[in-house]
C-alpha positions as CSV (number, residue, x, y, z in Angstrom):
1,R,0.0,0.0,0.0
2,S,3.0,2.3,0.4
3,S,3.6,2.6,-3.3
4,Y,3.3,0.6,-6.5
5,S,7.1,0.0,-6.6
6,C,7.1,-1.4,-3.1
7,R,8.6,-4.9,-2.6
8,Y,8.7,-7.0,0.5
9,F,10.3,-9.9,2.4
10,V,8.7,-11.4,5.4
11,L,9.7,-14.3,7.8
12,P,6.5,-15.3,9.6
13,C,7.1,-16.3,13.2
14,C,4.6,-15.6,15.9
15,F,0.9,-16.3,15.1
16,F,-0.7,-12.9,14.9
17,D,-3.4,-11.3,12.8
18,F,-3.8,-7.6,12.3
19,H,-5.4,-7.0,15.7
20,G,-4.3,-9.9,17.9
21,K,-3.5,-13.6,18.0
22,Y,-4.3,-15.5,14.9
23,S,-7.4,-17.8,15.2
24,R,-7.2,-21.2,13.6
25,R,-9.8,-22.0,11.0
26,Q,-8.6,-25.4,9.7
27,S,-7.8,-28.5,11.7
28,K,-6.4,-30.5,8.8
29,K,-3.2,-28.3,8.6
30,T,-0.6,-27.7,11.2
31,Q,-0.9,-24.3,12.9
32,Y,2.4,-23.2,11.3
33,R,1.3,-24.2,7.8
34,E,-2.1,-22.5,8.2
35,Y,-0.5,-19.3,9.4
36,L,2.0,-19.4,6.5
37,D,-1.0,-19.7,4.1
38,F,-2.6,-16.7,5.8
39,V,0.5,-14.6,5.4
40,A,0.8,-15.6,1.7
41,Q,-2.9,-14.7,1.3
42,V,-2.3,-11.2,2.5
43,G,0.4,-10.8,-0.2
44,F,-2.0,-12.1,-2.9
45,V,-4.8,-9.8,-1.8
46,C,-2.4,-6.9,-2.0
47,G,-1.7,-7.8,-5.6
48,F,1.7,-9.4,-5.4
49,H,3.2,-12.4,-7.1
50,V,4.1,-14.2,-3.8
51,E,7.2,-16.5,-3.8
52,E,7.9,-18.9,-1.0
53,D,11.5,-19.8,0.1
54,C,13.0,-21.8,2.9
55,L,16.0,-20.1,4.6
56,R,19.2,-21.8,5.6
57,I,19.0,-20.8,9.3
58,P,19.0,-22.8,12.5
59,S,15.3,-22.3,13.2
60,T,12.1,-24.3,13.0
61,K,10.4,-21.3,11.5
62,R,12.4,-20.6,8.4
63,V,9.8,-20.3,5.6
64,S,9.8,-16.9,4.1
65,F,7.8,-15.0,1.5
66,V,9.0,-12.5,-1.1
67,G,6.9,-10.1,-3.1
68,K,8.9,-8.6,-6.0
69,S,6.3,-7.8,-8.6
70,R,2.6,-6.9,-9.0
71,T,-0.3,-8.9,-10.5
72,Y,-2.0,-5.8,-11.9
73,P,-1.0,-2.6,-13.9
74,A,-0.4,0.7,-12.1
75,A,-3.6,2.1,-13.5
76,E,-5.6,-0.3,-11.3
77,R,-4.1,0.8,-8.0
78,A,-7.4,2.4,-6.8
79,L,-9.4,-0.8,-7.4
80,I,-6.8,-3.0,-5.6
81,D,-6.6,-0.5,-2.8
82,E,-10.4,-0.9,-2.3
83,Q,-9.9,-4.7,-2.3
84,I,-7.2,-4.3,0.4
85,T,-9.5,-2.1,2.5
86,Q,-12.3,-4.7,2.4
87,F,-9.8,-7.5,3.3
88,I,-8.5,-5.5,6.4
89,N,-12.0,-4.7,7.5
90,S,-13.0,-8.4,7.2
91,R,-10.2,-9.3,9.7
92,R,-11.2,-6.7,12.2
93,T,-13.4,-6.8,15.2
94,C,-17.0,-5.6,14.8
95,A,-16.3,-2.4,16.8
96,V,-13.4,-1.5,14.6
97,A,-15.3,-2.3,11.4
98,T,-18.1,0.0,12.5
99,C,-15.6,2.8,13.0
100,D,-14.1,2.2,9.6
101,R,-17.6,2.3,7.9
102,R,-18.2,5.7,9.6
103,V,-14.8,7.1,8.6
104,G,-14.6,5.4,5.2
105,F,-11.7,5.3,2.8
106,N,-11.4,8.3,0.5
107,H,-8.7,7.9,-2.2
108,E,-8.7,11.6,-2.9
109,H,-7.3,12.1,0.6
110,H,-4.8,9.2,0.4
111,R,-1.6,11.1,1.1
112,G,1.8,9.9,2.1
113,G,0.7,6.3,2.9
114,L,-2.2,7.5,5.1
115,C,-5.9,7.2,4.7
116,K,-7.4,10.5,5.7
117,E,-11.0,11.0,6.8
118,A,-12.9,13.0,4.1
119,G,-12.7,16.7,4.9
120,S,-10.4,16.2,7.9
121,E,-7.2,17.6,6.2
122,P,-6.5,20.0,3.3
123,P,-5.5,18.2,0.1
124,G,-1.9,19.3,0.4
125,D,-1.4,18.7,4.1
126,E,0.3,15.4,4.9
127,T,0.1,15.8,8.7
128,E,-0.6,12.5,10.5
129,T,-3.6,12.6,12.7
130,A,-4.4,9.8,15.2
131,G,-7.6,8.1,14.3
132,A,-7.5,9.0,10.6
133,I,-5.0,6.4,9.4
134,W,-5.6,3.0,7.7
135,M,-5.8,1.2,11.1
136,P,-6.4,3.8,13.7
137,E,-6.2,1.4,16.7
138,F,-2.8,0.0,15.7
139,Q,-0.1,0.9,18.1
140,P,3.5,0.3,16.8
141,R,6.3,-0.5,19.2
142,G,8.3,2.5,20.3
143,K,11.6,3.2,18.5
144,V,13.4,2.8,21.9
145,E,12.4,-0.3,23.7
146,Q,12.6,0.1,27.5
147,V,14.7,-2.6,29.2
148,R,12.6,-4.0,32.1
149,N,14.6,-7.2,33.1
150,C,16.0,-5.4,36.3
151,A,19.3,-5.0,34.4
152,S,19.0,-1.2,34.2
153,L,18.1,-0.7,37.9
154,P,20.7,1.4,39.8
155,R,23.5,-0.7,41.2
156,D,23.1,0.6,44.8
157,F,19.4,-0.3,44.7
158,V,20.2,-3.8,43.6
159,D,22.9,-4.2,46.2
160,E,20.5,-3.0,48.9
161,V,17.8,-5.6,47.9
162,V,20.4,-8.4,47.7
163,L,21.8,-7.6,51.1
164,N,18.3,-7.3,52.7
165,V,17.1,-10.7,51.2
166,A,20.3,-12.4,52.2
167,N,20.1,-11.2,55.8
168,L,16.4,-12.2,55.9
169,L,17.4,-15.8,54.9
170,L,20.3,-16.0,57.3
171,N,18.1,-14.7,60.2
172,A,14.8,-16.4,59.3
173,A,15.4,-19.4,61.6
174,P,17.9,-20.7,64.1
175,Q,21.2,-21.2,62.4
176,K,21.3,-24.3,60.2
177,S,25.0,-25.0,59.6
178,C,26.2,-27.2,56.8
179,S,29.2,-29.2,57.9
180,D,32.1,-29.9,55.6
181,K,35.5,-31.4,56.2
182,Q,38.3,-29.1,54.9
183,G,41.9,-29.9,55.7
184,G,40.8,-32.2,58.5
185,N,38.9,-29.5,60.4
186,M,35.1,-29.2,60.7
187,N,34.1,-26.0,59.0
188,T,30.5,-24.8,59.7
189,W,29.0,-22.4,57.2
190,N,25.5,-21.0,57.6
191,Q,23.4,-21.4,54.5
192,G,20.4,-19.8,56.1
193,E,16.7,-20.7,55.6
194,C,14.7,-21.4,52.4
195,L,11.7,-19.1,51.9
196,S,9.1,-18.6,49.3
197,L,9.1,-15.4,47.1
198,R,5.9,-14.3,48.8
199,E,7.5,-14.6,52.3
200,V,10.5,-12.6,51.1
201,A,8.3,-9.9,49.6
202,E,6.4,-9.5,52.8
203,H,9.6,-8.5,54.6
204,L,10.7,-5.9,52.0
205,D,10.0,-2.2,52.1
206,K,6.9,-1.1,50.2
207,E,8.9,1.4,48.2
208,I,11.3,-1.4,47.0
209,L,8.4,-3.6,45.9
210,K,6.8,-0.6,44.1
211,K,10.0,-0.1,42.1
212,L,10.3,-3.8,41.3
213,K,6.7,-4.1,40.1
214,S,7.6,-2.0,37.0
215,E,10.1,-4.6,36.0
216,Y,9.3,-7.9,34.2
217,G,9.4,-10.7,36.7
218,G,10.0,-8.2,39.6
219,L,11.7,-9.6,42.7
220,Q,12.2,-13.1,41.1
221,T,14.1,-11.7,38.1
222,L,16.3,-9.5,40.3
223,L,17.2,-12.5,42.5
224,K,17.9,-14.8,39.5
225,N,20.1,-12.1,38.0
226,N,22.2,-12.3,41.2
227,H,22.9,-16.0,40.8
228,Q,26.2,-15.7,42.6
229,V,24.3,-15.2,45.9
230,F,20.9,-16.8,45.4
231,E,19.3,-19.9,43.9
232,V,15.6,-19.6,42.9
233,L,13.8,-22.9,42.3
234,N,10.0,-23.5,42.1
235,G,9.2,-20.2,43.7
236,R,11.5,-20.6,46.6
237,V,14.7,-18.8,47.4
238,H,17.8,-19.9,49.3
239,I,21.4,-18.8,49.5
240,R,23.7,-20.6,47.0
241,D,26.3,-22.9,48.5
242,W,29.2,-23.0,46.0
243,R,30.6,-26.2,47.5
244,K,27.6,-28.0,46.0
245,E,28.1,-26.6,42.5
246,K,29.3,-29.0,39.8
247,P,32.9,-28.4,38.7
248,P,33.3,-27.3,35.1
249,S,33.4,-30.1,32.7
250,K,36.8,-31.1,31.3
251,T,35.1,-32.2,28.0
252,K,34.0,-28.6,27.2
253,P,35.2,-27.3,23.8
254,E,38.5,-25.4,23.9
255,V,36.7,-22.1,23.1
256,K,34.3,-22.4,26.0
257,R,37.0,-23.5,28.4
258,R,39.1,-20.4,27.4
259,L,36.1,-18.0,27.9
260,S,35.4,-19.6,31.3
261,A,39.0,-19.1,32.4
262,E,39.0,-15.5,31.2
263,A,35.9,-14.8,33.4
264,F,37.5,-16.2,36.5
265,K,37.9,-13.7,39.4
266,T,36.7,-10.7,37.4
267,R,34.3,-9.8,40.2
268,L,34.5,-9.6,43.9
269,C,33.1,-12.5,46.0
270,W,29.8,-11.3,47.7
271,F,30.2,-13.9,50.4
272,F,33.8,-12.9,51.2
273,I,32.6,-9.4,51.8
274,H,29.1,-9.8,53.4
275,H,28.5,-13.3,54.7
276,P,29.1,-13.6,58.5
277,D,31.1,-16.8,57.9
278,G,32.8,-15.6,54.8
279,C,33.0,-17.6,51.6
280,S,32.4,-21.4,51.8
281,L,35.2,-22.0,49.3
282,P,38.9,-21.3,49.8
283,S,40.3,-18.5,47.7
284,E,41.9,-20.7,45.1
285,A,38.7,-22.6,44.4
286,C,36.3,-19.7,44.4
287,P,35.5,-18.2,40.9
288,Y,35.2,-14.7,42.5
289,A,38.0,-12.6,44.0
290,H,38.6,-12.6,47.7
291,G,39.7,-9.0,47.9
292,T,40.6,-6.4,45.3
293,E,44.2,-7.7,45.0
294,E,42.8,-10.9,43.3
295,L,40.8,-9.1,40.7
296,R,41.8,-9.8,37.1
């Protein structure tokens, strides 16, 4: 619809229609094949010779469509555009279709890829107005996508939450010490209690929870991001004991072994700094630095 010379390439993935999730209409085909046929149909309705190709990519969804040429001469653009309008309206909800019938599609006011409401704009004005485009209810994704996986939160805020949760787990019950023989001596290291995410949230400040609610996954995501300190499993949180972690596999490819070695001791050990018993591992076995002098 942009112009007669427009060409396109599309790699269908998620099953969506113009205004929401795609609704299946045939049970004899797989959902993927039915959706591919729908996407191809859109191209045909828009007047393209639609070509199908299978990409050489490591994905289960690799069928693509290419539209390089039209099935009609340029003189018939207005007729095909009316056909496209009817097709879009047929895929819309009743409420949207009612709105379109009221607004209508006036080719005389088709300017700059927009369908203007009759009389709403001067013929030469290409100003975009909300509610007067082809699909007024369509909301495109913003140019800048906001990161909401707790990665952009201030470091001091994250450190405060981590320390609060760790202290809560350590003080939630009488000390439960894990015994381990190291060098012939019994070394007790407090791993603390295991609590549900709800129990942890109930002990956090309301302002902290309010800030976390704006992030995807909230408290759970923040704790999982700090996997050095916590282990979150089936909605329950406990302090990670690095003595129980599996040693790195010796069968790893050379590249992965090298990358793992390069990441060794590039960050300070949280337990060495904050845990009342220090780190459960000796310095030479801990992947994190016991003091700034060990940082690489």
